[in-house]
C-alpha positions in Angstrom: -0.1 0.2 -0.2 2.9 2.4 0.2 2.1 3.5 -3.3 -0.9 4.7 -2.6 0.9 7.1 -0.1 -0.2 11.0 -0.3 -2.7 10.1 -3.0 -5.4 12.0 -1.0 -3.3 15.3 -0.3 -4.5 18.2 -1.7 -2.5 21.5 -1.9 -5.6 23.8 -2.5 -7.5 22.4 0.5 -7.1 23.8 3.7 -9.0 23.0 7.2 -9.3 25.8 9.3 -11.0 23.6 12.4 -8.0 22.3 13.6 -5.8 25.3 13.1 -4.1 26.8 16.5 -5.8 29.5 18.2 -4.3 32.7 17.3 -2.2 34.7 20.5 -4.9 36.9 22.3 -7.7 34.7 21.2 -9.8 35.0 24.4 -12.7 33.3 23.6 -10.7 29.8 22.9 -8.8 29.8 26.0 -12.0 30.7 27.7 -14.0 28.1 26.6 -11.4 25.3 26.8 -10.8 26.9 30.3 -14.7 26.5 31.4 -14.7 23.1 29.4 -12.0 21.8 31.6 -13.3 22.9 34.8 -16.9 21.4 34.0 -15.1 17.9 33.2 -13.1 18.0 36.6 -16.5 19.1 38.5 -18.4 16.2 37.3 -15.3 13.9 37.9 -15.4 15.2 41.5 -19.2 15.3 42.1 -19.3 11.5 41.1 -16.1 10.7 43.2 -18.0 12.3 46.2 -21.5 10.9 45.7 -20.3 7.5 44.6 -22.8 8.0 41.9 
């Protein structure tokens, strides 16, 4: 299958969904912070309540 390596690559197509956040992008950092705190809060709640 080595002969097919790279056959799907297109230089003219760019997916911006996976681009890193721009410097100073506060909404990106805020979103990940809230998401992380929600996950940690859920884990702690399940641990303490024994759900």
